[in-house]
C-alpha positions in Angstrom: 8.1 -4.9 -10.2 8.2 -5.5 -6.4 4.5 -4.6 -5.9 2.7 -7.7 -4.8 -0.1 -6.3 -2.7 -1.7 -2.9 -3.2 -4.2 -1.6 -0.6 -6.5 1.4 -1.4 -8.5 3.7 0.8 -11.1 4.8 -1.7 -12.0 8.3 -0.5 -13.9 11.1 -2.1 -17.1 9.7 -3.5 -19.4 12.1 -1.7 -17.3 15.1 -2.5 -17.1 14.1 -6.2 -20.9 14.0 -6.4 -21.3 17.3 -4.5 -18.9 19.1 -6.9 -21.0 17.9 -9.8 -24.3 18.7 -8.2 -25.3 15.0 -8.0 -26.7 13.0 -5.1 -24.1 11.3 -2.9 -25.3 7.9 -4.1 -24.1 8.7 -7.6 -20.6 9.2 -6.2 -20.8 5.8 -4.6 -22.0 4.3 -7.9 -19.1 5.8 -9.8 -16.7 4.8 -7.0 -17.9 1.2 -7.3 -17.2 1.2 -11.1 -13.7 2.6 -10.3 -13.1 -0.3 -7.9 -13.8 -2.7 -10.7 -11.4 -0.9 -13.0 -8.5 -0.8 -10.5 -8.8 -4.6 -10.0 -8.4 -5.0 -13.8 -5.5 -2.5 -13.9 -3.7 -4.3 -11.0 -4.1 -7.6 -12.8 -2.6 -6.2 -15.9 0.4 -4.9 -13.8 1.0 -8.3 -12.3 -0.2 -7.3 -8.8 -1.4 -10.4 -7.0 -3.5 -8.9 -4.2 -5.5 -5.7 -4.0 -7.4 -4.8 -0.9 -10.1 -2.1 -1.1 -11.5 -0.4 2.0 -15.1 -0.9 1.1 -17.1 -0.3 4.3 -15.6 0.4 7.7 -17.0 -0.4 11.1 -17.4 3.4 11.5 -19.5 3.7 8.3 -22.6 2.4 10.2 -22.8 6.0 11.6 -23.9 7.2 8.1 -27.6 7.7 7.3 -29.5 4.4 7.0 -30.5 5.1 3.4 -26.9 5.6 2.3 -25.8 2.4 4.1 -28.6 0.4 2.5 -27.6 1.8 -0.9 -24.0 0.9 -0.4 -24.8 -2.8 0.3 -27.3 -3.0 -2.5 -24.7 -1.5 -4.8 -22.2 -4.1 -3.7 -24.6 -7.0 -4.5 -25.5 -5.4 -7.8 -21.8 -5.0 -8.9 -20.9 -8.5 -7.8 -23.8 -10.1 -9.7 -23.3 -7.9 -12.8 -19.5 -8.4 -13.0 -19.3 -12.1 -12.1 -18.7 -13.4 -15.6 -16.0 -10.8 -16.2 -14.3 -11.7 -12.9 -14.2 -15.4 -13.8 -12.8 -14.6 -17.3 -10.0 -12.5 -15.7 -9.2 -15.0 -13.0 -10.2 -12.8 -10.1 -10.6 -14.4 -6.7 -13.0 -12.4 -4.4 -12.4 -12.5 -0.7 -13.8 -10.5 2.2 -12.0 -9.1 5.2 -13.8 -7.9 8.3 -16.7 -8.7 10.5 -18.6 -10.2 7.6 -20.4 -12.7 9.8 -22.2 -9.7 11.4 -23.6 -8.3 8.2 -27.3 -8.7 7.4 -28.0 -12.3 6.4 -28.8 -11.6 2.7 -25.4 -9.7 2.4 -23.5 -12.5 4.1 -25.1 -15.1 1.8 -23.9 -13.1 -1.2 -20.4 -12.7 0.1 -20.1 -16.4 0.8 -21.4 -17.3 -2.6 -18.9 -15.2 -4.5 -16.0 -16.3 -2.3 -16.9 -19.9 -3.0 -17.5 -19.5 -6.8 -14.2 -17.7 -7.3 -12.0 -19.6 -4.9 -10.0 -21.4 -7.6 -9.2 -18.2 -9.6 -5.5 -17.4 -9.4 -4.7 -14.3 -11.4 -5.4 -11.8 -8.6 -7.1 -11.8 -5.3 -9.5 -8.8 -4.8 -10.1 -8.4 -1.1 -13.0 -6.3 0.0 -12.5 -4.9 3.5 -16.2 -5.0 4.6 -17.5 -4.1 8.0 -13.8 -3.7 8.8 -11.8 -2.0 11.5 -8.1 -2.4 12.1 -8.3 -2.1 15.9 -11.1 -4.5 16.0 -9.2 -7.0 13.9 -6.3 -7.0 16.4 -8.7 -7.4 19.4 -10.5 -10.2 17.6 -7.1 -11.9 16.9 -6.1 -11.7 20.6 -9.4 -13.1 21.7 -9.3 -16.0 19.2 -5.8 -16.9 20.3 -6.8 -16.9 24.0 -9.8 -19.1 23.2 -7.4 -21.5 21.5 -5.3 -21.7 24.6 -2.5 -19.3 23.6 -0.9 -17.7 26.7 2.1 -16.0 25.3 2.2 -14.1 22.0 4.8 -13.1 19.5 4.1 -11.5 16.1 4.1 -14.8 14.3 1.5 -16.3 16.6 -0.8 -13.2 16.5 -0.7 -13.0 12.8 -2.1 -16.5 12.5 -5.4 -15.2 14.1 -5.9 -12.2 11.8 -8.8 -12.2 9.4 -6.7 -13.3 6.4 -3.4 -14.6 7.8 -2.3 -16.0 4.4 -2.4 -12.7 2.6 1.0 -10.8 2.6 1.2 -7.3 4.0 0.6 -4.5 1.6 3.6 -3.1 -0.2 1.8 0.1 -1.0 -1.2 1.9 0.4 -2.9 4.6 -1.7 -5.4 7.1 -0.2 -7.3 9.4 -2.5 -9.1 12.8 -2.0 -6.2 14.5 -0.2 -6.9 13.2 3.3 -3.7 12.3 5.1 -4.7 9.6 7.6 -5.0 5.8 7.7 -8.6 5.7 9.2 -8.2 2.4 11.1 -7.2 0.5 7.9 -5.0 -2.6 8.2 -3.2 -1.2 11.2 -1.2 -4.4 11.9 -0.4 -5.2 8.2 0.8 -1.7 7.1 3.6 -1.3 9.7 6.2 -1.1 6.9 4.0 -0.4 3.9 4.8 2.6 1.7 2.1 5.3 1.8 0.9 7.4 -1.2 -1.6 10.2 -0.9 -3.2 12.0 -3.8 -5.6 14.9 -4.1 -7.6 13.0 -6.8 -11.1 12.1 -5.7 -11.7 8.3 -6.0 -14.2 8.4 -8.9 -11.7 10.4 -10.9 -8.7 8.1 -10.1 -7.4 7.0 -13.5 -5.0 4.4 -14.7 -2.4 7.1 -15.2 -2.9 8.0 -11.5 -2.2 4.4 -10.6 0.9 4.2 -12.7 2.1 7.5 -11.2 1.7 6.0 -7.7 3.5 2.7 -8.8 6.3 4.7 -10.3 6.8 6.7 -7.1 6.7 3.4 -5.1 9.4 1.9 -7.3 11.8 4.8 -6.6 11.6 4.2 -2.8 14.2 2.1 -0.9 12.4 -0.1 1.6 14.7 -0.7 4.5 12.2 -2.4 6.9 14.1 -0.8 9.9 17.6 -1.7 8.5 20.1 0.4 6.6 
């Protein structure tokens, strides 16, 4: 299988909860559990990197109670699943303006990055306080600060948040929305896109395998013939 890096826009938590007459936070809780599951499924398939769009720079516009819950849920899941991640060889990394998160959240992120840094089965990258346009702007500014005066793609890539991570081969978006939403704009230039109507909390292993099967049928030309 030629799928090395899978990226996922996990959409539909709120709608899932509303359909079931539940508070939105229950949708987010179920979505967090699904994120854990997809990391395990990807590890089983031999995928080496999975990037999950966890919290965007635009998500700060949501009600404060919901934002606070999302961060508390992140901390809860990381603490609860740490032993399992270590057993499965999962390396946790974060991508985004992590340094601008509340201090207690930043401390947790750094702790789990450090504790899992030697795990090699799969890298689970959480795009947290992330925006694709902002990443490109930040990369340019960092390069200028380091004395760069002329750019090419190779140079600019060195200043992205995680320059060592290969570009996604496949991007999945759930819930029927047909847009990228400022996610990995530089990295997905030649990624294959897969959209599904399934709401994220309902996304199953069978849905993942369906997306992978569809991906494997595609002929990636990267601008060539």
